[in-house]
TORLUM-598142 format. One record per atom (N, C-alpha, C): x, y, z; residue in one letter. Coordinates in steps of 0.001 Angstrom, whole numbers, padded with zeros to 6 digits, always signed. Last residue first. Example, Ala and Ser with C-alpha at 12.3 -4.5 7.8 and 13.67 -1.06 7.14 Angstrom:
<recs>
+012850-002250+007080S;+013670-001060+007140S;+012900+000030+007870S;+013190-005690+007800A;+012300-004500+007800A;+013200-003300+007800A;
</recs>
This chain:
<recs>
+001566+007132-020776K;+002803+006736-021445K;+002494+005847-022636K;-001226+009488-020950G;-000469+008348-020447G;+000743+008035-021296G;-001826+012875-020317V;-001647+011860-021356V;-000780+010738-020819V;-003503+013619-017226G;-002910+014009-018497G;-002797+012837-019445G;-003608+011043-015036V;-003472+012512-015037V;-002799+012911-016347V;-005578+008492-013911K;-004764+008932-015035K;-004789+010459-015101K;-005596+006717-010974L;-006078+007935-011629L;-005099+008333-012721L;-006396+003375-010053V;-005433+004346-010567V;-006161+005539-011162V;-006644+001057-007576I;-007451+001975-008378I;-006542+003136-008755I;-005305-002284-007177K;-005236-000830-007090K;-006239-000131-008012K;-007220-005184-006146G;-005993-004488-006499G;-006194-002985-006477G;-010341-005194-006788K;-009339-006246-006623K;-008013-005655-007082K;-013141-003431-005376N;-011916-003506-006175N;-011049-004694-005783N;-015319-003113-003772E;-015427-004082-004858E;-014108-004299-005591E;-015706-001225-001796N;-014923-002429-001481N;-015037-003505-002552N;-016836+001225-002069S;-017719+000078-002280S;-017051-001245-001934S;-014747+002994-001896E;-015614+002858-000727E;-016567+001675-000846E;-013797+002864-004511M;-012992+002311-003420M;-013850+002083-002179M;-015951+004193-005755Y;-015664+002803-006093Y;-014802+002155-005012Y;-015711+006730-004722R;-016910+005953-004394R;-016687+004472-004692R;-013300+007469-005921H;-013388+007355-004461H;-014607+006530-004048H;-014117+007464-008622A;-013028+006591-008177A;-013071+006388-006668A;-016041+009459-008702A;-016441+008079-008970A;-015380+007094-008488A;-014324+011617-008178I;-015430+011328-007264I;-015879+009883-007441I;-012608+011635-010391V;-012069+011263-009082V;-013171+010947-008074V;-012766+012108-013088D;-013764+011222-012483D;-013331+010778-011088D;-010563+013461-013826H;-011809+014231-013805H;-012940+013428-013151H;-008695+011463-014026W;-008770+012184-012750W;-009948+013147-012684W;-010008+008421-015278D;-009499+009754-015559D;-009655+010589-014290D;-009197+005307-013728F;-010136+006414-013915F;-009378+007629-014433F;-008737+001916-014015V;-008090+003215-014228V;-009184+004241-014509V;-008960-000891-011790R;-009547+000041-012761R;-008703+001300-012837R;-007039-002745-010701D;-008439-003105-010900D;-009064-002218-011980D;-003778-003826-011057I;-004688-002696-011242I;-006099-003219-011500I;-000884-004736-009640V;-002239-005243-009866V;-003196-004062-009901V;+002431-005186-010769P;+001413-004295-010202P;+000033-004806-010576P;+004142-008248-010142Q;+003412-007406-011083Q;+002490-006454-010330Q;+006884-010460-010042L;+006073-009475-009351L;+005397-008600-010391L;+007744-011907-012160Q;+007426-012644-010941Q;+006681-011761-009947Q;+008549-010568-014427S;+007104-010728-014209S;+006764-011640-013037S;+011151-009831-014597S;+010836-011202-015016S;+009369-011559-014805S;+011039-007266-013554A;+011520-007447-014928A;+011162-008827-015470A;+010292-007787-010918F;+009357-007104-011819F;+009759-007333-013274F;+012677-008991-010137L;+011441-009757-010066L;+010342-009109-010896L;+014549-006981-010318N;+014649-008103-011258N;+013384-008950-011266N;+013505-005334-008186E;+013664-004847-009557E;+013715-005983-010573E;+013346-006241-005494A;+012224-006426-006413A;+012493-006102-007873A;+015621-005781-003866F;+014870-007036-003772F;+014007-007274-005005F;+016432-003232-004576L;+017390-004328-004653L;+016680-005684-004649L;+014066-001812-003993R;+014573-001885-005371R;+015542-003055-005534R;+013961-002136-001190F;+012904-002679-002042F;+013383-002811-003481F;+016212-000706-000384D;+016150-002144-000152D;+015093-002807-001025D;+015414+001920-001217R;+016645+001299-001729R;+016587-000224-001570R;+013099+002344+000299T;+013041+002366-001163T;+014249+001674-001767T;+014209+002251+002880L;+013214+001273+002482L;+013123+001187+000959L;+015880+004504+002798S;+016457+003179+003017S;+015496+002081+002574S;+013914+006494+002421I;+014986+006317+001430I;+015604+004927+001563I;+012417+006230+004746K;+011788+005959+003455K;+012830+005743+002362K;+014344+006987+006678Y;+013722+005660+006717Y;+013149+005306+005345Y;+014824+009639+005936E;+015920+008667+005897E;+015373+007235+005887E;+012355+010842+006442L;+012858+010781+005075L;+013937+009706+004956L;+010419+008932+008849S;+011409+009950+008467S;+011830+009773+007014S;+006869+008272+008537R;+008249+007865+008777R;+009202+008973+008322R;+004253+008802+007925N;+004918+009718+008848N;+006318+009244+009254N;+003543+006702+006148R;+003495+008095+005708R;+004287+009034+006608R;+003480+004223+007367L;+004627+004570+006516L;+004690+006067+006232L;+002854+002623+010515T;+002416+003436+009385T;+003663+003805+008602T;+002425-000199+012602S;+003248+000592+011693S;+002411+001414+010731S;+002895-002357+015403G;+002069-001391+014694G;+002935-000528+013793G;+003264-005605+016305I;+004005-004485+015733I;+003027-003589+014975I;+003587-007937+018728I;+002572-007124+018059I;+003252-005836+017613I;+004830-011190+019180Q;+005159-009783+018965Q;+004001-009105+018242Q;+004583-013827+021610L;+004145-013129+020410L;+004669-011694+020380L;+005014-016126+023263R;+006086-015150+022986R;+005782-014360+021706R;+002941-017677+024090K;+003524-017999+022777K;+004635-017029+022367K;+002371-016602+026604R;+002586-018038+026463R;+003298-018393+025170R;+001993-013836+026072L;+003050-014318+026962L;+003389-015783+026690L;-000106-013824+024241I;+001089-013007+023998I;+002257-013528+024826I;-002111-015373+025362H;-001405-015883+024185H;-000100-015119+023954H;-003208-013764+027341H;-002299-014828+027763H;-001534-015429+026596H;-004992-011737+026966I;-003630-011527+026460I;-002675-012669+026828I;-008210-011302+025917S;-007355-012181+026712S;-005943-012127+026136S;-010403-008574+025942L;-009253-009207+025310L;-008509-010073+026311L;-012994-006369+025129E;-012583-007502+025959E;-011486-008259+025238E;-013138-004166+023459T;-013832-004102+024747T;-013430-005237+025682T;-011069-002266+021553V;-011329-003653+021931V;-011944-003643+023335V;-011202+000122+019076I;-011508-000140+020479I;-011846-001612+020685I;-010904+000655+016385A;-009705+000691+017223A;-009951+000271+018665A;-012110-000714+013202G;-012236-000007+014469G;-011014-000195+015348G;-011678-001834+010759G;-012823-002319+011516G;-013027-001639+012846G;-009380-000597+009835M;-010601-000463+009046M;-011844-000904+009811M;-006808+000200+010689L;-007884-000031+011655L;-009244+000093+010966L;-003561-001096+009695A;-004712-000196+009571A;-005777-000626+010565A;-001479-002791+010350L;-001228-001734+009366L;-002384-000750+009222L;+000256-004832+012473L;-001008-004104+012353L;-000778-002865+011504L;+001589-007911+012489V;+001875-006562+012018V;+000548-005882+011720V;+002507-010353+014711L;+001337-009657+014159L;+001762-008257+013771L;+004408-013256+014805R;+004437-011798+014713R;+003163-011281+014042R;+005264-016028+017028G;+004580-015400+015907G;+004608-013890+015992G;+006356-017722+018887D;+007215-016675+018328D;+006599-016005+017096D;+003986-020218+018086L;+005082-019804+018952L;+006021-018845+018224L;+001350-018892+015939Q;+002070-019944+016637Q;+003225-019367+017440Q;-001816-017249+015790L;-000358-017198+015693L;+000277-018343+016473L;-004483-017424+016423V;-004017-018148+015233V;-002500-018146+015092V;-004873-015815+018671E;-005146-017247+018757E;-004518-018018+017601E;-004317-013284+017739L;-003475-013831+018797L;-003650-015347+018898L;-006438-013050+015917N;-005055-013010+015430N;-004099-013598+016470N;-008622-013045+017645Q;-008425-014188+016744Q;-007008-014218+016186Q;-008250-010521+018887Q;-008250-011751+019675Q;-007975-012967+018797Q;-008406-008765+016571L;-007224-008849+017425L;-007169-010156+018221L;-010490-008255+014869Y;-009690-009438+014598Y;-008581-009671+015629Y;-011727-005863+015634P;-012538-007084+015539P;-011727-008363+015380P;-009448-003916+015632A;-010088-004424+016847A;-010870-005726+016658A;-007997-004497+012472G;-007880-003913+013803G;-008668-004650+014859G;-007563-004762+009677I;-008923-004653+010222I;-008925-004066+011620I;-005221-005420+008567F;-005682-004067+008280F;-007000-003767+008991F;-002435-007489+009243D;-003828-007143+009525D;-004099-005669+009242D;-000558-010291+008748L;-000670-008887+008332L;-002134-008501+008429L;+001095-012614+010730V;-000215-012102+010326V;-000066-010641+009935V;+003218-015455+010759V;+003078-014005+010581V;+001644-013693+010173V;+002856-018158+011257N;+004023-017473+011824N;+003855-015962+011815N;-000225-019783+012169A;+000592-018976+011251A;+001769-018350+011984A;-000777-023177+013406G;-001121-021776+013185G;-000153-021101+012236G;-000752-025922+014275K;+000373-025025+014537K;-000007-023553+014433K;-002702-027761+013616G;-002776-027113+014910G;-001679-026118+015206G;-002164-028459+010969D;-002059-029466+012036D;-001953-028834+013416D;-002867-026493+009251T;-001476-026507+009719T;-001256-027507+010846T;-005554-026606+008713K;-004630-026756+007578K;-003179-026875+008017K;-006669-026112+011242E;-006904-027395+010575E;-005877-027638+009473E;-005826-023505+011661L;-005350-024545+012564L;-005558-025929+011952L;-007291-022259+009601I;-005830-022280+009552I;-005259-023344+010473I;-009987-022657+010436T;-009512-023124+009134T;-007995-023261+009111T;-010071-021391+012958T;-010381-022818+012816T;-009796-023380+011528T;-009472-018732+012213V;-008635-019456+013177V;-008834-020960+013004V;-011507-017912+010520F;-010174-018124+009942F;-009242-018852+010903F;-014574-019123+010089N;-013704-018699+011178N;-012270-018966+010726N;-016625-018001+007355E;-015715-018948+007980E;-014964-018306+009145E;-018204-015979+006287K;-018846-017245+006631K;-017956-018194+007424K;-016716-013735+005789K;-018118-013535+006130K;-018771-014816+006661K;-014220-014490+004970Y;-014333-013937+006319Y;-015787-013731+006751Y;-013304-017235+003394D;-014406-016274+003317D;-014675-015735+004720D;-010009-017811+002542I;-011006-017950+003607I;-012050-016851+003463I;-007721-019724+000697T;-008567-018539+000765T;-009716-018804+001726T;-004404-020760+000340Y;-005692-021009+000991Y;-006457-019693+001085Y;-002338-019779-001221D;-002559-021226-001158D;-003933-021564-000592D;-001902-017110-003514A;-002431-017583-002233A;-002694-019085-002292A;-001113-016197-006018G;-000196-017041-005266G;-000698-017517-003922G;-002817-015002-007790L;-001639-014234-007383L;-000650-015071-006573L;-004820-016858-007921Q;-004027-016608-009133Q;-002758-015834-008803Q;-005927-016547-005397R;-005199-017774-005710R;-004326-017598-006962R;-007218-014097-005711C;-006108-014216-004758C;-005279-015463-005026C;-009166-014855-007634F;-008201-013798-007928F;-006986-013906-007001F;-010693-016659-006200D;-009951-017106-007385D;-008856-016117-007740D;-011768-014890-004186H;-010884-016002-003857H;-010054-016461-005052H;-013648-012946-004486K;-012263-012546-004739K;-011269-013695-004513K;-016106-013846-003716N;-015941-013533-005133N;-014524-013101-005490N;-015867-014049-000910A;-015803-015248-001745A;-015553-014944-003220A;-013619-011673+000590S;-014964-012105+000237S;-014873-013182-000844S;-010772-012910+002444A;-011369-012041+001420A;-012796-012510+001201A;-007717-013823+003879T;-009149-013626+004061T;-009624-012625+003010T;-005225-016225+003019V;-005796-014888+002899V;-007261-014928+003297V;-002143-017856+003561F;-003573-017832+003825F;-004058-016395+003613F;+000587-019412+002141I;-000128-018147+002264I;-001624-018388+002452I;+003741-020612+002844P;+002334-021000+002717P;+001474-019780+003053P;+006464-019035+001216A;+005588-019058+002386A;+004243-019681+002024A;+008588-018643-000463N;+007982-019988-000381N;+007072-020129+000827N;+009208-016051-000777S;+009841-016717+000361S;+009319-018144+000542S;+007602-015235-002818Q;+009033-015294-003095Q;+009803-015957-001957Q;+005156-015030-001602K;+005399-016187-002464K;+006875-016340-002775K;+005289-012557-000429A;+005399-013730+000434A;+005689-014984-000385A;+004856-010961-002712L;+006137-010901-002009L;+006337-012132-001119L;+002206-011637-003393Q;+003298-011866-004338Q;+004661-011878-003650Q;+000831-010854-001059I;+000747-012235-001553I;+001935-012535-002457I;+001423-008104-000972A;+001941-008991+000071A;+001887-010453-000367A;-000022-007109-003163A;+001438-007006-003148A;+002036-007988-002158A;-002603-007632-002309T;-002125-008258-003552T;-000606-008191-003654T;-002649-006018+000050G;-002827-007467+000105G;-002298-008163-001138G;-002458-003440-000900V;-001350-003977-000117V;-001446-005496-000040V;-004987-003453-002310G;-003732-003098-002942G;-002541-003673-002221G;-006925-006448-001479S;-006635-005014-001438S;-005315-004720-002145S;-007313-009119-001261A;-007513-008537-002586A;-007302-007026-002610A;-006960-009767+001466G;-005994-010227+000477G;-006141-009615-000907G;-007624-009064+004141A;-007928-008183+003003A;-006998-008489+001831A;-004796-010601+005808H;-006185-010155+005783H;-006376-009163+004625H;-002716-013171+005473I;-002883-011808+004966I;-004372-011495+004941I;-000581-015224+007192L;-001994-014895+007021L;-002091-013434+006626L;+002072-017388+006382V;+001592-016013+006491V;+000081-015973+006330V;+004744-019546+007461S;+003384-019336+006965S;+002898-017930+007289S;+008102-019907+006288E;+007153-019551+007337E;+005790-019256+006728E;+009808-020313+004121D;+008866-021387+004454D;+007973-021090+005656D;+012241-017994+005236P;+011792-018956+004219P;+010916-020047+004810P;+010829-015435+007416Q;+011863-016406+007066Q;+011330-017384+006031Q;+010139-012032+007924L;+009668-013315+007397L;+010835-014190+006953L;+010133-009773+009634K;+011352-010555+009365K;+010999-011977+008931K;+008216-007947+010256A;+007956-009340+010646A;+009181-010223+010451A;+009746-005623+009289L;+009096-005694+010593L;+008883-007136+011060L;+011015-006072+006815W;+011649-005213+007814W;+011068-005433+009201W;+009271-007990+005541H;+010713-008192+005635H;+011389-007318+006699H;+006516-007341+005772L;+006968-008719+005736L;+008441-008860+006089L;+006380-004488+005885A;+005700-005324+006871A;+006294-006732+006930A;+007893-003626+003656Q;+008252-003203+005005Q;+007665-004152+006043Q;+006345-004810+001636F;+007748-005185+001813F;+008224-004820+003212F;+003909-003435+001949A;+003959-004884+002127A;+005389-005367+002366A;+004759-000783+001422T;+004099-001129+002687T;+004197-002628+002961T;+005777-001077-001170L;+006671-000648-000089L;+006067-000962+001280L;+003438-001907-002545F;+004594-002799-002440F;+005565-002367-001348F;+001595+000273-002169A;+001242-001121-001890A;+002479-001972-001648A;+003059+002604-002894E;+002433+002477-001576E;+002153+001015-001230E;+004203+001920-005638P;+004930+002387-004440P;+004262+002121-003095P;+002481+000815-007863I;+003465+000043-007112I;+003844+000646-005759I;+000898+002259-009536A;+000219+001286-008685A;+001182+000536-007770A;+002519+003729-011170A;+001843+004442-010084A;+001163+003498-009105A;+003229+001801-013065A;+004231+002273-012109A;+003581+002961-010916A;+000823+001581-014509Q;+001348+000439-013770Q;+002353+000877-012707Q;+000670+004169-015597E;-000396+003674-014723E;+000092+002491-013889E;+002964+004314-017187F;+002830+005224-016046F;+001779+004705-015062F;+003975+000893-017841T;+003331+002150-018196T;+003316+003065-016973T;+006944-001002-018040L;+005853-000508-017219L;+005284+000777-017800L;+009115-001619-019608Y;+008015-002577-019603Y;+006848-002153-018704Y;+011075+000301-019211D;+010285+000343-020444D;+009069-000565-020408D;+010934+001467-015762P;+011488+000684-016870P;+010545+000681-018069P;+011300+004407-014086I;+010267+003555-014682I;+010886+002791-015842I;+013381+004782-011222P;+013211+004872-012676P;+012102+003943-013159P;+012190+006421-008261M;+012704+005214-008909M;+012480+005320-010406M;+012732+008723-005592A;+012268+008450-006951A;+012947+007187-007490A;+014069+009159-003289L;+012811+008427-003190L;+012260+008062-004564L;+016223+010697-003933D;+016496+009332-003494D;+015235+008512-003258D;+015147+013210-004556E;+015753+012424-005629E;+016002+010969-005223E;+011935+013871-003245H;+013377+013797-003018H;+013991+012859-004051H;+009547+015509-005286I;+009943+014306-004559I;+011454+014326-004389I;+006691+017486-006157V;+008124+017361-005892V;+008373+016109-005057V;+004361+017592-008904V;+004686+017277-007517V;+006198+017249-007375V;+001603+018498-011019R;+003035+018494-010702R;+003235+018234-009213R;-001119+018049-011148E;-000342+017999-012388E;+001155+017936-012139E;-002277+015806-008533A;-001975+017125-009087A;-001157+016968-010356A;-002351+013889-006359Y;-003515+014229-007177Y;-003330+015621-007791Y;-000025+013794-004774G;-000086+013021-006012G;-001244+013361-006926G;+000293+015022-002285G;+000478+015809-003487G;+000317+015089-004806G;+002283+013249+000202G;+001078+013936-000258G;+001358+014601-001585G;+004541+011867+000488G;+003834+012189+001718G;+002507+012869+001441G;+005046+009241-001944L;+004894+010638-001561L;+004283+010747-000162L;+007087+007041-003865L;+006220+007251-002709L;+006223+008723-002317L;+007322+006952-007505G;+007774+006896-006130G;+006688+007201-005120G;+008907+007114-010750Y;+007758+006880-009892Y;+008245+006804-008460Y;+009897+008630-013901V;+010132+008198-012520V;+008809+007901-011830V;+011611+009290-016865P;+010363+008775-016279P;+010640+008185-014899P;+013398+012268-017595D;+013444+010912-017053D;+012072+010497-016527D;+013177+014933-018256G;+012665+013948-019203G;+012675+012525-018685G;+016170+015994-016739T;+014822+016318-017205T;+014424+015324-018297T;+017837+013479-014791Q;+017853+014500-015831Q;+016409+014817-016204Q;+019247+012481-011598W;+018203+012532-012608W;+018471+013643-013619W;+021140+012621-009604K;+020733+011293-010072K;+019765+011309-011249K;+021762+015042-008463T;+022779+014425-009319T;+022300+013153-010012T;+020750+018152-007180V;+020330+016846-007696V;+021384+016302-008658V;+021118+020670-006203E;+022107+019652-005845E;+021711+018246-006302E;+019001+022283-007121N;+020390+022691-007393N;+021421+021604-007124N;+016411+020217-008581G;+016959+021061-007536G;+018450+021277-007768G;+015093+020213-011902L;+015989+019637-010904L;+016346+020666-009851L;+012146+019443-013770E;+013048+020429-013186E;+013845+019777-012058E;+010764+017312-014783V;+010762+018548-015575V;+011695+019620-015016V;+010355+013855-015105V;+011109+014929-014457V;+011117+016158-015363V;+007140+012379-015355E;+008396+012745-016001E;+009047+013926-015276E;+005524+009800-013373G;+005540+010909-014323G;+006927+011157-014872G;+003532+008575-010747A;+004452+008260-011838A;+004380+009398-012841A;+003003+008363-007153M;+002857+008977-008474M;+003821+008340-009453M;+001365+008458-003961E;+002269+007850-004942E;+002016+008480-006298E;-000554+009601-002391L;+000650+009114-001724L;+001611+008408-002670L;-002944+012064-002284G;-002117+011296-003208G;-000770+010912-002636G;-004244+015412-001750L;-004290+013959-001648L;-003277+013313-002587L;-002489+018267-000533I;-003206+017612-001624I;-003161+016099-001416I;-000812+019346+001311P;-002161+019014+001768P;-003005+018333+000692P;+002552+018131+001404S;+001473+018767+000655S;+000120+018381+001221S;+004310+018276+004584E;+003875+017601+003366E;+002731+018368+002696E;+004768+019636+006944G;+005672+019877+005831G;+005281+019203+004538G;+003455+017147+009056S;+003972+018504+008931S;+004964+018605+007779S;+001322+014764+007361P;+002394+015125+008293P;+002888+016538+008038P;-002194+015424+006739P;-000845+015103+006278P;+000194+015468+007335P;-004854+014011+008764P;-004131+015156+008208P;-002734+014759+007759P;-007366+012237+008759Y;-005967+011835+008602Y;-005175+012984+007968Y;-009987+013034+008777K;-009567+012127+009846K;-008087+011765+009778K;-011293+014395+006764G;-010736+015178+007856G;-010200+014351+008999G;-012036+012985+004577Q;-013034+013115+005635Q;-012543+013953+006819Q;-009687+012932+003143R;-010825+013655+002572R;-011903+013909+003619R;-008268+011183+004762Q;-007867+012585+004699Q;-008994+013446+004144Q;-009661+008794+004232L;-009638+009343+005587L;-009254+010820+005582L;-009118+008478+001511L;-010505+008590+001964L;-010571+009215+003352L;-006343+008240+001581D;-006955+009359+000856D;-008399+009576+001307D;-005924+005846+002905A;-005553+007088+003587A;-006166+008308+002906A;-006511+003994+000991R;-007498+004229+002044R;-007204+005518+002813R;-005532+005349-002198N;-005253+004582-000993N;-006317+004908+000047N;-005147+005513-005769L;-005915+005730-004549L;-005417+004834-003427L;-002452+006928-007697A;-003328+005827-007306A;-003996+006133-005976A;-001518+008629-010758T;-001421+008428-009315T;-002381+007306-008963T;+000207+009745-013674A;-000741+008843-013003A;-000462+008844-011509A;+001758+011859-014417R;+000942+011216-015447R;-000099+010271-014842R;+003105+014873-013289V;+002421+013639-012911V;+001574+013137-014074V;+006187+016107-013663N;+004872+016193-014287N;+004165+014862-014055N;+008193+016869-010869V;+007704+015838-011784V;+006353+016244-012348V;+011185+018099-009642L;+009801+018431-009976L;+009351+017481-011081L;+013284+016788-007080I;+012965+016938-008496I;+011485+017294-008632I;+015569+017861-004461E;+014286+017383-004973E;+014184+017566-006481E;+017595+019048-003120R;+017757+017624-003436R;+016466+017020-003981R;+016657+021691-002864V;+017973+021468-003463V;+018194+020010-003857V;+013139+021548-003777G;+014254+021907-002913G;+015563+021478-003549G;+010912+022680-006344P;+011818+021666-005812P;+012874+022260-004890P;+007670+023933-005751R;+009032+024246-006181R;+009989+023229-005567R;+004307+023577-007011P;+005359+023294-006028P;+006723+023637-006610P;+001971+026096-007996D;+002968+025105-008388D;+003944+024846-007256D;-001171+026501-006302P;+000176+026981-006645P;+001126+025843-007015P;-004099+025422-008056Y;-003287+025370-006850Y;-001879+025822-007214Y;-007467+025184-009253D;-006111+025734-009352D;-005406+025701-008007D;-009306+022025-009314G;-009143+023464-009247G;-007689+023888-009352G;-011741+019602-009175L;-010501+019965-009853L;-010397+021485-009883L;-013007+018294-006050Y;-013163+019012-007315Y;-011785+019340-007883Y;-014872+016599-003527L;-013664+016722-004351L;-013967+017482-005634L;-017233+016133-002315Q;-016541+017357-001915Q;-015246+017567-002708Q;-018175+013663-002945D;-018623+014769-003794D;-018041+016121-003367D;-017301+011966-000941A;-016515+012060-002170A;-016922+013245-003038A;-017867+013753+002220A;-018071+012699+001237A;-017273+012961-000041A;-015509+015663+004062G;-016753+014918+004002G;-016747+013865+002923G;-014332+018966+004330F;-014168+017570+004700F;-015507+016848+004674F;-014861+020878+001375A;-014996+020755+002832A;-014867+019281+003167A;-013545+020754-001127K;-014371+021908-000746K;-014496+021980+000777K;-010358+019828-002043I;-011486+019458-001197I;-012250+020723-000804I;-008853+019118-005303L;-008952+019820-004022L;-010215+019394-003280L;-006611+018074-007616V;-007858+017682-006971V;-007864+018284-005571V;-005182+020661-009680A;-005073+019630-008652A;-006469+019276-008162A;-003261+022475-012050Q;-004534+021886-011655Q;-004279+020785-010628Q;-001048+025286-011359M;-001348+023944-011862M;-002756+023547-011440M;
</recs>
């Protein structure tokens, strides 16, 4: 099969389309002809040699896909060849074919294209896990979402809105209207405003109940300051760095704060299956009624994968960047 491969770890121009052995489905796996996949920050790190795939996963980039079932493992009972499916991967999405456990695959409804379906798994499962499984967001609790226009950020805004949460987001000024259209109540320009000051003013000094953070070290002290009593910080990435040179931790004790770090890619198969099941139960009808929607900034042909990676690195995107593989739905 054809797949996007890496000549040597480094810049986007190290990516190329080449031949790679076809994957074979295990007894509970299905083989899928990939029609679309989507970019994630993890892809950029893996391309640079900074984020190797978990043991046993494909070394090919790509953490989500949408396509059609073409072959079944011997013990598969939930799918038939020809079924349109999408789902979360440990790797392998940037390829013509990929295998996925039958319980991780989700059916693509008629109202979603392959490109739209491919934009859902990583962003929405990560956001759902963070808000509901980890932070245990309660109705009417307030949420601060950093990087609100990112893939996970756009999903988190929509999911938090379903809990009637007052939603604060940080984003560059040109992305504020976009975040508000998705459901954000307050937008903060992280380049010019202090988000702690703004949120405390808007909440009569109370602060936020939950913070979703992708930035890491530069925001840690401020995140502790902005959280209110029994607040929860969910740390999902370290885009701004991992080393904190000075930190006052008295907020953690005084306000009974929880700091929860999480990745999804290296979770167990059983965890991912349970998460996928709970997400479907929560979200399926919401997608059907357009209360939740995949947010796509741009679709690239996978022959233009270098340009797609450079575009993500520019931080200009609002929502997901999708790669179209073969003929779309």
